[in-house]
Structures are given as structure tokens and as C-alpha cells.
N, C-alpha and C positions, 0 to 999 in steps of 0.2 A: 244124189245130192242128200248132207242131213237135214232133217227138221227141227227149227230151232223152236222148244218147249216157251211158250208164251209167259209171260209174269202171272206169279198171283191175283192179282189186282187186276190186270187184262183177260184174262179166266175169266175172272167172278162178272167181268163185265157185260161177257156174251153171253152169256147166262143169263143173263140180268134184260138183255136188249132182245134175247131170244123169244122169254116167256113174255116179254112187252108186247109182242109182234105176232104172241100167239103159235112160237113157233117151236121145234124141238130142239133144247141147246144139244149143241156140240158135248161130246165124251168128257169128263174130264180125265185128266195127266195123272190123277196123282190119288193118293187115299182121302186128301184134307180137300182138296177141289168136291171130291165126291160128298163129304159132309157138306162143306157149305152149300154144295147143289140143293143139299137134300133141304139146308133152311130155307134157302133161296124160293123153296118149291110152295112151301108152310109158309115164310110171309106170302107168297103170293094168294095163295090158298084165300087168305083175308084181306086181303083188298090189294092196289094196282102199287106197284116197286116204282120207287124213283127214276124219273127220267133220267139218261146219259147228263142231259144241260144241269138238271136237277144234284145229281151226284157230284158234278166235277164244279159248282158258283160255289166260289170262297167264301162270300160273304159268311155263309152259313157254316165255317171252315169245315168242310166237308172232306175227308180224309180217303182219298181213294183202298191203299191201302188197311186203313183201319175199315172197309163194307165191310169185309168176312166178319168180322169183329161186333161190325151196327147190325148185321142183317142177325144174326148168332143172338144180339141181343133184347133184338126186336121183337121175336119166335119168344124168348124166355117172358117177358113181358108180356105179350097176349098169352100166355099157358098162366102165368102169374096171376092178371087178372079176371082170366076163367073160372084158375083153379084157386085160389088162395087160403095159406096153411093159415090155424086157428091163430090170434092175435098179431098175423106176418101185416108187413106195410112194406109196399116196393118206397124203398127212399128214393133211389134215384129217378122213380116216375116224380112223386112227393119233390124231390128239388128242381124237376124240372120244371113242374106246375109253378113253384112257385119264384122262381127265377123268372117265369113268361110274367107274372103280375107283378115283378117289380120292376118299374121306373124313372127311380132315382134313391142314393141311397146317400150316406154318410156314417165313415167311421173315422178310429183309427187302426191304423196296418201296421206291425211289426216284420219285419223280415231278419229272422238269425240264423246265421251258417253253423254248419255241422262237421268237422273232419272224421276221419276215420280213426283218430283217437280218443274220437268223443268229447271234444272237447267242442264249447259252443258261445259266439259269441254275438251279441249286436250287430247288424250292418246298420240299419236305417230301420224307422220310426217317421211312418206319413200319415197324418190327416189326406179322407179323400172326400171328396162329394163329386156325385155323378147324376146324371141326369139324362137319360135318353144316349145320345151318342158323344156329351158335351162332357169333360168333364176338367175338373182342379184337382192338386195336390201339391201340400208344403209340407214338406221334409220339416226334420230335425234344427236346421239353420233358416228358416224361413223364407226358402227358397219356395215361389209360387209358379208352378207348372202350370199350365191353362192351355185346353184344348176346345174350339167353339165350334171344332168338324169342318171351317173351311183351313182355321189359321191354330197355327202355338205357337204362344210364346212365353217366357219366361223374365218372370219378375225378380231382381236378384238384389236384397238392402242393402249387402255385403259393399258391392264397389257402384250401388246405385246407377241400378242399368236394369231396361226392357230389354230382351233380348230376341228377336221374333228367328224361331225358330223350323228346322226344315219341318216339315210335316206328316215326313215318312222317312227311316224309319221311326216309330213311336210306340218306343215299348210302354206297358203297363202289368203291373204287378197285379197276379191274382185276379185276371179281370172274371165277376160273377157269372159272365153268361158264358166266357168262354172256358170257364170250369165245368160249370154241369154240361156244356153240349158235349164233350170230351167226354165225357165220365159216360155219359150214357150212351158213347160212340161207341166202346171198352167194357169188353169183360167185367164183371165184378162181382163183388161180394161182398158181405158184413161182415165184419174185422172184432164187432165190440161196442162197450159203450164209452162214455168218457165226459170228461167235464172239460168246458175250452171258456174262459171268460167268463167265468162261474155258470155255463149255463150248461142243461144238459146236453148234450151231444152223443150220435155214432159215428163209429167209425168204420169207412170204407176203403175196401184194396180195391184198387183200382189196375186189370191187367193189361195195358197195351200191347200187341200181341206183336213179337220179337223182340219187345224191348223190358224192362225191369217195373216192378209193381210198385206203384205210390197209393201216398193215402188220402184221403179226404175226409176233413171232418164234418159232419151236419148235424144244423140246428134240430136238438129233436122237435122240436114244437113249433117250428115256421118252416123245415124243411132247408132253408139256405144255407149257402158253403159256410163254414167262421175257418177255417180254415187246413191247410198244404201243405204236406213233406214231401220232396221230393222226392227220387231213386238217388243213391250214392251217386254220382259221376264223378271219375277225377278224383276220390275220395272227397270230395266235398255233396252234404248234403242241404238246399234250403227249405225256407217251412216259413210257411206267410199263417200270420193271424190276428185278426182282428180282434180286438185288447174289446172297442166299443163296437157296435152298430147299430145301425137306425136304420130300417128297410122304410121305402116311403117318404121319406123324409122333405120337406120343402127346402128348395134348396134359392137360394139366394141368386137373383139373374145376373145383377150384378158382377157377380163372378166373372161369369166369360162375358164381359164385356173390356175390349180393348183398350186401356188406355197408359199413358204417361205420365205419372207424377209429378208433380212440381220437384224441379231439383233433382229428376233422373233422366241419361242418354238414353234415347234408340240405337242400338244396336242391327241391325238390318245386314247379313250380307249372305246373298242368295240361300234363301230357303227353299225352294224351289216350288214347284208349281206343279199343278196334278193338270196327266191329259189322260185322253181316251182310248190314244191309240198308243204301239210300242213307234210308229214312223213320227209321230209326234214327240216322241221324247227323242227320238232320235235327232231333229232337227233341233233340238235343246240342247243334246248334251254334246253333240259333234260328234257320235260315231253309233253304232248299229247295236244295239243291245243285243245278246242271247237270252231268248226264253226258253222254259223247262215248260214240257207240254200241258203242265197243266196254266192255263191264266188264274192271273193275277186276279184280284178284290181291286186293287189301284194301282197307278202307276205314277209316281214321280221323277218326275225330270228337271236337272240341275246345269249345268254348262261343266261339263266333261264326268257328270255321274248322273247313273238313272238305279230308282228303287223300286223294285218289285214290291209289294203287300201281299202278304198271304195270311191277314191276321194277325194269329202269336204268331208270325215268322216270320224276315225280309231275306228278301237276296237284293245285296248292293254288286255298283262293277262299276268300274274306269278307267278309260286304259293304263295297262300298264306300260310303267316310265325308268322296268329294269331294275329297280329298288330293291320288289319284294326279297323278304328274308323270314323263314319260320321264328316265331316267338321261341326259344330253346326252351322252355317251361313246360310248353305242350307237347303235341305227341304229334307224328306222323306218317300220312299213310302214301297214298298214290293217285291220281288225279290228272290225266287227260294229258298224261305222259310224262306230267313233271313230278313236285312233291305237293301234298296237300297239309295246310297242316290240322291240327283235332286241335281247340279247347274247353271242354264240354259237351254244348248245343254246336258251338258256332266254328268256321269251316270254312280258309281262307287257299287263292290256288288261282294259279295263271291258265287261262286257256284263250285259245285265239285273238292273241295282245288284249286283253285286261283282266283284268282284279276282281276276282269272284268274291264278299261275300257274303256267306249264307246262314244266318242266326237264326236260331229256334228251335222247338219242337219237331220240328217237319224237316228241318236242316241235311240229312240223309238224305227223304226223300227226293224232296227240287234238288239236290247238290246231286245225284244220280242221272234223274233229267236233262239232266247238263250235262254229265258227263260221264260214261255209260259206265266207263273203265275203272269207276272209283272203285282203290280200295281202302278201307280204315283198317287204323292197326288194331292189336290184340292184345288187350290188356294185361291178358295173363301169359305173353310168349313169353318164353326165356330168350333173350337176349347175350345174357352170361355166359351160356350153358358150355359155348366153346372156348370162353377164356384158356387162353394160352400158362398166361405166369399170373396167377392170384396173389391179393393184395392179402399180407399175412396178418395177424394180429390189431384187425378194429378191433376197440375200445368201444363198447359202447354209454359208457358214461360221458367220454370225450365226443363221441356225438354229439349225445342230448344235449350236453353243454354250448357244443359250438350250433344246435339247433332255439336255444333259447339267447346265444347272442344276434344272428340274425333274424327272431324275431323281435329284438330290443332294436333294431333297424341298421347292428352293423352287421358290415362284410355281407351286403346283398351281392357277391359274386359270388358266392356260394350254390345260387338259388339257380344259376350259370351253370350246366353243366358240359357247353362249352369250354368257358372261361375255369372251372376247376379241373381238369383235364391237361387246359396250356400253364395250370399251375404247376401238377403234375408231372409233364413230361419234362419241364424245367429242372425239376427238383432231378430228376433220374441223367440229367445233363451235368449238376453241378450243386453238391450240397446246397448254393448260397439260396438256389430258386434262382428267381427273375430280380437281374441284376444288370440288363440294359448295354451288357454286351455280351456275343455270341448266344443271347439268347434260340430260343426255334418263337418266330414271329406268330402273335396269333392267326396271322391269317393262313399260318401253315395245316390249321386245326377246322373241321368242318362235320358239325351232327351227321353223320350217318344212317341214323334211327334212331327212333326212341317210340315207347310205351305210354308216355308221361310217368312211367314208374322203374324201369329203366331206360339204360341211351349207350347206343356207341358214340364215340368219338374216331373219325380218321385223322392221322397225322401222314404229311407228306413229306418231314422230313424229324430226322432225331432216329433215336435209339429206341423206336414204339410208333408201329404203324397202325397198329387202333388201342383207342382207352374205354373201358366199361366202366359203366356208373350206374350206382341206383339211390333213390333215393331209400332210405333205412332206416329213417326216422318217423318222418311223414309222408304217404302218400298222398299229397296234393302239391297245387300250386303254393304252397307256402315252402312245403319239403327239401331241407337242404339236397344237396346231392353229392358221394362218395365215391373215389375209386376205389374198384376190386377187381378193377384185373388188366394187365393189359397183353397186347404180342408183340414183343420184339421182329425189328426189322430185319428181314432174311437180307446177311449179306451178298 
């Protein structure tokens, strides 16, 4: 009988539990596991290790797979405290202390996006008030979103309405407590000094295990985070910057008082309710939800929908109505014996009659707990290497002109690889292309594979069996698709 090798996080759990119980830990299965065991023993010598319950408690955003990195970081912190270098300062520790003393704040946050071509644009500008678990955010259009801890609503001046929103999911941009805890739990290194919003800042390089590095800027005086720059995912990078920030500011309690202003109407459509157990969620939703091994911090139930809250990541599920189709601009993987759509940190697939949507930094880990057969696409995979008939004479200037045309809002179909392939195969049939008579129907084409940069479209009729496409100008969701070749249909 073949033994099953434990997952890294499971093996680390066993080591910690054994040491906590005073037992000899099991022999490590790999060199990495042996290194982790050494670090765990060193940390144990300095004090008690977290219990299993503490490691799994989601309110603190404890990530199991990051446990090894967190232990390693803890040992490094201890060594730095015991043996500080000349003029050295443990910035992550300073950040943790500063955030722990942060009870409220008020600031203006700018969110900018940069693509692989180096182009940057302002997505949104937000004024934020935070007071404990309560917050309020006003965007550049004057829309005010408020969460008082038990209810979430939105005041919309343009339509003169107050909309009661589902409490979950509740995505928040650049939450200071979350970012401080995440940075402390990952390996990190001082990467330089900078100026952010007129303040002296230090730049930290955060190295999440198995992921791409990202950067965090801290106020050199207070230690509080001022800027976050994500890794480049699907050729897009997001930067969050506080252009103004006031720590422990006095926040007007009236901000968190629910009221419908005169002349406004109340809009409330099943905002859902927080429940204590999955069984209660199932009674309200009308189906039994699937649960990852890791318990959520909160569960929200709606009619026909359940949302599991994991802090910076959520899992939503609802009965599958048979209409799920992956977005053509996303990448394709496999999960639960079917297709999974991958767009940045978002995953969608159908499993056991439920449409599942996972969104956030922990998406892959939680998705794998639900669907152990999860296979994510490799963005570096060469899907067009097997093309039989390459398209010759692709003109770079013409492609750039087409991209600029789409950027202006024209020809949005060029963002859909299936539609681009549809136009191409009908061009093979007739010089006039799509005429309405004798055309190859759109339904004859299906997205077979996609890395988000390259794609293969299968065609069930006509002269081409497969069409190969690539994003040649811009490798992100805003990039146009271009046919680079096809496979003729065998007679």
C-alpha cells in the first residue's frame, strides 16, 4: 500500500502539536520540513507555541500554509530583539506595535492600476473613517458606504436612495490591521527608503511562501503602513496609497447611525443575516453548503446563497442553474472534474450542484480544501507551440491601432477570444467573413484552454478544427486577442 505524503501545513501542524504535548515529533519527510522543524523547536524553546485552535482561528487571519513562514519570522524577530545591529530597527515589529495602538483613523486613499506595459491610471479615490470594527467610505462620486458591525448600507446621492447591502462579503481596500498581520506572518526584508505623501517611509519586500513578492511602505516615524503595491497578477498591479492620514482621529459617531435622509427611498433586498452554524445557513438558503476544512470567521445566509467570511477572502455558493460559462477574458483550470475560471484572485467553478465563487488572497488554499483536484493554469505554458498553420505577416502597428481602438470603447469583441476566432474561421469560409448566410455559427466554437495570455478555441465545423490566439499587445484583461494560427480539419 502506497503511503500518502502529508501536505506541508499538515506536517507542520503535527510538529507543533507534538511539541506542545511534550512528545517527540515525527521524522520530517523533506528537507524543507526538517528546516521548519528546527525553527519550530527554536521558537518552542522561547515559549509556548500557538495551540491548534489558535492556529485555525480566522478572526486573526491565521493562514495555515503561512505557518512555517510565521514561525521562521518569529525566530528571526526573537534573534533581532536579542542581538540588534547598530542603528537597526525591526520595522515589522514597530508596525505591529503601531497598529495595535491604532484605535481609529481618517484618511484619503488613492487606488491606482499599472499594466505590464507600464501604463498607470487612477481607479478610485476614497475618503475613509475607521473606528474599531466600524468604518465608512465615501468614493469620488459621493457614494457613502457604512458598516456599523451589524449592518452595511450605502447612501447614493445620484439615485437618492439608501441601499441595505449584504453584510458579507465586505471587501475593504488596504485594511491596516490585516496588512500588518499578513506582513508579520510572511518572510520579509528591508528594501530601501522612500517618500510617500510627503512623509519619510521605509519600503519592505514581503515574500509570501509559494507566491510573488509584494511591497509595503511604512511611515518612518510612526511605523504605520502608508502604501501597498501588489504583485503583478494577470499583467495588472494595484497600488494603494494614503495621500492623507490621521491616526487615532476623532470619528463622528453620527457616521455610523443608520438613517434615510428626507427625499431618499429605502432599498432592501435580502441583505442576509449572520448565523452561527452551517446548519442554520442551510435552513435559510435552502441547500447544504460545502465547507472548507478551515472554519470561517463568520457565515452569512441568504435565500439561495451562503457566504463564508475568511477576513480578506470569502467563499460564496449558490445552487447551479446550469448557465455557468467562464468569462472568455479569464484563464481556465480544472476543479471538481470540471472547468474553473481564474481571474486574478477570483476562482469560479461548479461542484456537487453548487456554483462556487472564491475571491481573495487565500482563494487557492480555500478552493483546494473544497476541490483537492484543483489545477490552476500555468501563465507560462505555451499553448500555441502545436499550431499547424501559423498566421504570417502580423503587423505590430496595426495591432497597436486595434488596441487603441478598443481602449476608446470601440470593437469590444476583440477582448473575447471566442468571438475573434469566430470572425477568423468565417473569413476562411468566405472573403466577406460573417454575412448571415452559410456562416459557421458562434455556437460551434468553444474555449478549450486559456492561460490568460494564450488561448485555444475548438471549432466543431468548418475548415478549422482549432484556432490559436494570443494577447500580443497587452497581456491583461484589457488586451485584445489576435489569431496566430489554426489547425485544419482533417478530411
